[in-house]
C-alpha positions, -999 to +999 in steps of 0.1 A: +632+844+836+654+853+807+645+844+771+671+827+748+675+847+717+685+830+685+701+852+658+683+851+625+715+839+608+718+809+632+681+801+628+685+799+590+715+777+594+696+754+617+666+751+594+688+744+564+708+717+583+675+701+595+660+702+561+690+686+545+691+660+571+654+652+566+659+650+528+689+626+533+669+604+556+639+603+532+663+597+503+680+569+522+648+550+528+635+557+493+667+542+478+658+506+490+638+486+465+625+451+464+628+423+438+599+400+444+601+361+443+600+349+408+614+381+394+646+393+380+658+429+380+683+453+365+691+489+370+683+518+346+706+547+351+691+576+331+721+600+337+750+576+337+748+549+310+712+537+307+705+500+311+730+481+332+734+448+313+762+435+336+744+431+369+713+410+375+693+411+407+672+382+420+648+381+449+657+404+477+661+441+488+686+462+468+700+497+476+702+520+445+706+557+440+673+575+441+676+589+406+680+553+392+653+528+386+650+491+392+632+474+364+619+439+371+605+410+350+585+380+360+607+350+349+583+322+359+565+302+333+535+321+319+507+312+294+489+332+268+457+320+250+449+329+214+415+324+197+419+329+159+397+327+128+419+313+100+415+297+066+424+260+062+439+244+031+407+244+011+396+279+020+371+271+048+373+295+078+377+277+111+382+288+147+412+275+166+423+281+202+460+278+209+479+281+243+516+292+244+537+287+275+569+308+278+590+329+302+616+356+299+650+340+296+669+341+329+699+365+331+688+381+298+659+404+309+680+435+302+685+424+266+648+415+262+640+450+276+664+467+251+649+448+222+612+448+229+606+467+261+581+458+289+554+452+263+573+424+246+543+401+248+523+425+226+551+436+203+567+402+197+548+371+211+513+380+200+524+389+165+546+359+161+520+334+174+491+347+153+513+347+122+525+311+128+489+299+134+478+314+102+507+299+081+506+264+096+468+260+096+468+270+060+487+238+051+462+214+065+425+205+057+398+210+083+395+172+087+432+168+095+431+198+119+401+185+137+410+148+141+441+132+126+469+158+124+466+178+156+499+165+171+516+172+137+503+208+139+516+213+174+550+198+164+553+221+134+545+252+156+569+239+182+598+238+157+591+274+147+588+288+182+618+270+194+639+288+168+623+322+171+618+327+209+653+322+222+667+346+196+645+372+213+656+363+248+624+344+256+624+307+267+597+287+248+582+258+267+553+243+247+522+250+227+489+233+228+459+233+204+431+236+230+402+235+206+392+235+170+358+251+161+341+239+129+306+244+115+282+219+132+274+201+100+311+196+092+318+184+127+290+158+125+302+146+091+338+141+105+324+123+136+303+100+115+333+092+092+355+084+122+328+062+137+324+043+104+362+039+103+361+024+138+333+000+128+352-011+097+383-017+118+364-037+143+348-058+116+382-064+100+396-075+134+366-099+139+371-113+104+408-119+110+400-136+144+375-159+127+399-167+099+426-175+126+402-198+144+392-215+111+429-220+102+435-235+136+406-260+131+420-269+097+455-274+111+440-295+139+420-317+114+451-321+092+471-331+123+445-357+133+444-370+097+481-373+095+482-391+129+455-416+117+474-422+084+506-429+104+488-452+127+472-471+098+506-472+080+522-486+112+495-512+115+498-522+079+536-525+083+530-547+114+507-570+094+532-572+065+559-582+089+538-609+105+528-623+071+564-622+060+574-642+092+546-667+086+558-673+051+592-681+065+580-701+095+544-714+096+547-722+134+553-684+141+516-679+150+518-707+177+549-691+191+531-657+194+501-673+209+521-692+236+542-661+243+509-644+251+500-673+274+534-670+292+526-633+298+494-643+314+472-629+286+447-647+265+453-682+280+426-707+271+425-718+307+417-683+320+436-652+329+468-658+349+466-696+342+487-711+315+489-746+329+453-759+326+428-773+351+441-783+386+467-756+386+459-722+400+482-692+397+464-662+411+478-628+404+487-608+434+493-638+459+522-633+482 
């Protein structure tokens, strides 16, 4: 049995071709990269232009040259919580917890990356939020912050963030003051004051209700008085007219009396009998 002899030159060529082929296969598979759900990506070309700001990649698998890099950002809504010790208007130190909701602006992640880099939350958001908390809280008293002005505080911070975030390619959604931490004695004093205010309001409402009912009774009595006066005046006018008629005609009273008899009322011979004894007119006979 004869052995196949391979010349060293051909062997080297075979090894080189096989090695190149293997490298190409490995490179091919390494050139596929994924953009996960909720992410947005762009390509960084270190040798041919840097950040590609013209092409944006959403969820899916993308083929890129192996020497390039796919940079991705989570563009879903995200929250960051801040616990700060700040001075209120009168110089008292209070603790406040604030939550910020945001997300990288869609189709602008490459611009965000150029301006702030992947650590944009540390370099921009954290510094901005802490600065705004300090400035805004410093314009209110601890009592306002704790009870009456919390919504006003949130609105004021909203206004600042809505102007600042989009200019840095970040969508601002909302902020919320989650908690205000005061010394216990101060907190008790505010609570007692609010409780007393509620008691005063309730007492005022009760007083107003009682006054309303009293006014209603007065109006009712005045109405009844007016009605009685009108009835009396009507009766007096009736008497005056009768007297006037009697002055003119002395027989008017007899006419009124017999008119009543004719109506079957007040007859001296009994009800429903105006003709005297021996004559019976019974009401209701058919």
